[in-house]
N, C-alpha and C positions, 0 to 999 in steps of 0.2 A: 290610340292616336295614329293618324296616317303617317307614313314615312316622312321624316323631316328632310327638307332640302336646304340649300344654302341661305335662302331668304328667311326661313324659320330660325335657323341658327343665328343669323345676324340680328334678327329682330329680338330674340331672347337676350343675347349678349348686350345689345344696345339698351334694352330695357333695364338691365341691372346697372349699367353705367349711368343711365339717366338719374337713377336714385342713389348714386354714389356708392353702390355695392361693387367696388372694383375687384375685390378678392373673389367674390362669387362669379363675377363676369370672367375673370381669368381662369377660374376653375373649369367653367364651361368651355372656354376657348381652348384649353389644353387637353380636353378629352380626346381620346383616340378616335372616337366615332364622330367627332365634330367635322362638319363640312364648312370649309372656309374659302372665301375668295378675297380679292384685294379690298373690297368694301368692309368685310368682317375685320380684317387686319387693321384697316384704317380706323374703324370704330373703336377697337381696343386701344390703339395708339392715342386717339383723341381723348379717351377716358383718362389715361395717365397724364396727358398734357393738361386737361381740365383741373386735375387734382394737384398739379405742379409736381408730379413725381417724374421728374425729367430724366433721371438715370434709367428708370425702368422703361420709359418711352424710348430712350436712346438705344437700349439693348434690343427692344422689340423691332425698332425701325431697321437696325442693321441686319437682322435675320429675315426680314420680309422677303418672300420669294419673288414677289412682283410689287412694284410701287407705281401708283399713278400720281398725277399732279396734286391731287388732294392730300395724299400721304406726305409728299415733300412739303407742301404748304403748312400742314399741321405741325411738322417737325420744326420748321422755321419759326412758326408762331410760338411753339413751346420754348424754344431757346430765347426768343424775344421776351416772353413773359418773365423768364428767369434771368434776364439781363446778361445772357451769354451771347453777346452780339457777334463775336468772331466766329462762334460755332454756327450761328444762324447764317452768316455770310458764306461760310464754308459749304454748308448744305445747299444754299442758293447757287453757288458756283458749280456744284456737281450736277445740277439739274440739266437734263437733256431738253426738256420742254418746260417753258414757263408761261404763266398767264398773268393777268394784271394783279390777281390776288397774291401771287408769289412776290412780285415787285413791291406791292403795298406792305406785305408782312416784313420784308427786310428794311424798308424805309421807316416803318413804324418802330422797329427794334432800334435802329440807329437814333431816331428822334428821342425815344424814351431814355436813352443813355447820354443824351446831350451831344451826340456826334452829328451835328446839324450840317456841317460842310460836306461830309460823306453822304448824308441823306440827300442833300441838294444835288450832288453829282449823280447819284443813282436816279433821282427824279428826272434829271435832264436827259439821262440815257434811255428812259422808258420808251418803248415803241408805241405804247398806247396807255393813256391814263383815264381813270374814272374820277368821280367826285370825291371818293375816299383818298385817292392819291393826292389830289390838290389840297384837300382839307388837312391831311396829315402834314403836308409841307408848310402850310400857313401856320398851323399849330406849333410846329417845331421852330420856325423862324421867330414867331412871336414870343415863345417861351424863353428863347435865348436873348431876348432884348432887341432883336433885329426887326423891329415893328414896320419900318418903312419898306424893307424887302418883303415882309409878309404881305403888306398891302398891295405891292406890285403883283405878287403871285395871285392874291385874292381878286384883283381887278382883271387878271388874264383868264380867270376861270370861265370855261364855256357854259357851265351850269353850276348852281350853288344850291345846297339844301340848308336847313335851319342849323345844322351842326357847323357848316362852313361859316355862316354869319356869326354864330356864337363864338367860334374860335377867334375870329378877328376882333370882335367886341371885347372878349376876354384879354386879348393881347394888348389892346389900347388901355383897358382899365388897369391891368397889372403893371403897366409901365407909366402909370399916372397921367395918361393922356385922356382925361375924362370927357372933354368936349368932343373929341373925335369918336370916342366910344359911344357917347350918347347920340351923336349925329348918325352913326351907323345903325344904332339900335332903333332910332326913329324911322329909318329907311327900310327896315326889315319887312319883306313881303309877308312873312308869318313869324310868329314868336311862340316858343314853348316855355314851360316853367323855368328851364335852365337859362333862357334868355333874360327873363325878368330878374331871376336870382343873381345872375352875373352882374347885371347893372346895379342892383341894390348893394351887393357886396363891394363893387368898385367904388361907389360913392362913400360907403361907410369906411373903407380902408383908407380913403383919402380925406376923411374928416368932414365930408359934406352930408351931414345927417338930414338936413331939411330936404335936399334933393332926393336922398334915398327914400324918405318918407313919402314924398310926392309920387314917386314911381311905385312904391309899395301900395299906396292907396288906389292906384289905377289898375292894379293887377286884376285880371278877370277871375283868376283862381289862385289860391295860395297852398303851398305844402309846408311841412314842418321846417324845411330849410328856410323858406321865406320868413316865417314867423320868428324862428330862432335867430336868424341873421339880424332882423330888426330889433329884437329884444337885446341882443349882444351889443349892437351899436349904441343903444341908449345907455346900457350899463357902463360901457367903456368911456362914454362921454360924461359919466357922472349924473345922468338924467334918469335916476332910478324910478321915480314916480311914473315917468312916461313908459319905462320898460314894463312896469306892472300893469299899466293901462293896456298895453299891447297884448300882454299875457291874458288879461281878462277878455279882450276882444277875441283872442284865439279860442278860448274855452267856449265862448258864446257862439262863435262861428261853427265849431264842431267838425270842421272839415279835415283837421289834422290832429293827431295825438302828440302830446309833448314827448320829446326824446330826452336822453341823458343830458345833452347840451342845453336844452330848454330849461330843465329843472335847475341845473347848476347855475345858470345865469339869472334866473328868476330869484333863486335863493340868495344870490349875490346882491340883487337889488333890495331884497328884504333886509339883508345884513346892513347895507349902507344906510337904510332908513330906520334901522332898529325897529322894524315893523313886526312885532311878535305875532299879532293876530293874522296878518297876511301870511307870514311864514308858517304858522300852524295850519292854515288852510292848504297851502302848497304841500306841506307834509302829509296831510290827509290824502291828497291826490296821489302822491308818490307811493304811499302805502298800498294803494289799489293798483299799482302799475308793476311792470316787470323790472323797473329800475331801482326798486327799494334796496336791493342787495349790492349795488355797485359801489365801489369805494369812493369814486368821485362824488357821487350824490351824497353818500354818508358824510364825507368831509365837508361838503357844502352845507348840509343840515347842521352838523356840529358847529361850524363857524357861525351860522345864523343864530342858533340858540345861545352861543357864547356872547355874540355881539348884543343880543337882546337881554343879557343878564341872567340867562337860565343855564348856569354852569352844570347843575346836577343832571339836567336833561341831555346836555352835550356829552357828559361822561357816560350816560346810559346808552346813547347812540354808539359811542366808541366801544363800550363793553359788549353791545349786541352784535358787533361785527366779529365773525369767526376769526380766531387768532391768525390762522394761516392765510386769511384774505386781507389782513391789515397791511397796507403798503406804507411807504415812507411819508406820503402826503397826509394820510390819516393820523399817524403818530405825531408828525409835526404840528398838525392842526390842534390836537388835544394838548400838546405841550405848550403851544402858543396861547391857547385859551386859558390855561392855568396862569401863565406868565402875565397875560393881559389883566387878569382879575387879582393880581398880587399874591397868588398862591404859589410862592417860590418853592416851598418844600415839596408840594405835590408835583410841580413841574420837574424838579430834580429826580424825585422818586420814579416818575413815569419815564424820564430819560434813561435812568439806570435800568429800568425794566426793559426798555427798548433795546439798549445795548446788550443786555443779557439774552433777550429774545433773538437778536441777530447772531450772537455767538452760538 
């Protein structure tokens, strides 16, 4: 192989980092013959930040022979992700040169920790803002319930993207101002899946299931979040037949695979209806998926079979879960199943077994 230069070393180290091989990356980085520049150091720093190994990132950052603005921004972002906002601000204050990314990183860190007033002060001090700066501020104000202030910032934005619009729609929806949320949603120049899902979730959380279904039906495409949100809404309202119909639609559509939340809610609908046949069909689907071993799905299956009168199958599901993976929800579900069927002795015996298992 020809002699390696700094570009080769940086590429190799970055490759390891990309695949999560941080130990191997660091081993290469520490070799005596390694040729490194500020880009190499920053790549290594970014790897630690990405894996939330903030203390190692911190140690590396402090011994960097040269830092550029990307290095500083990476460290601010790392502290922000770990909710160490004061450290993020400290690094920001030490910077000799800042760009809009530096400001955005520190504002985002403040917003994530609910320090919206400080974020607003920093935002007002910014020499230059981009769409991310404005959107972060809208998001922060809306999350803290200051929706009218968020709207004023939104209206002042020189340019908006779909994330900006979604942030404002979400702010209205989460603060139960659905008409304003929907009005803004209708005015959006473009929508993505998140826009549609936000609106559906907002209607469901505020008990407006019919409006949620209307928006759901108008969606140009749906993902697993869209389907599961609609199913959950019906289950929560006690409209379990409608929930199962949506699930059947989902399976026919074939555009999204059910996730853990989908299965748990569909099994809840089967339990409410005591629909053993439907529950068994769902069980067959679960057995072919990656979700068959999760305790939440096992608990939902157990509850479904118990409500449908199949206590022996419920117990088999409980027994099939590896002891070390049985959580409190699963134990409680099985004890409740016995109690529901009048099997007091079995319930007490299982309870004592659970107490012994915990000890």
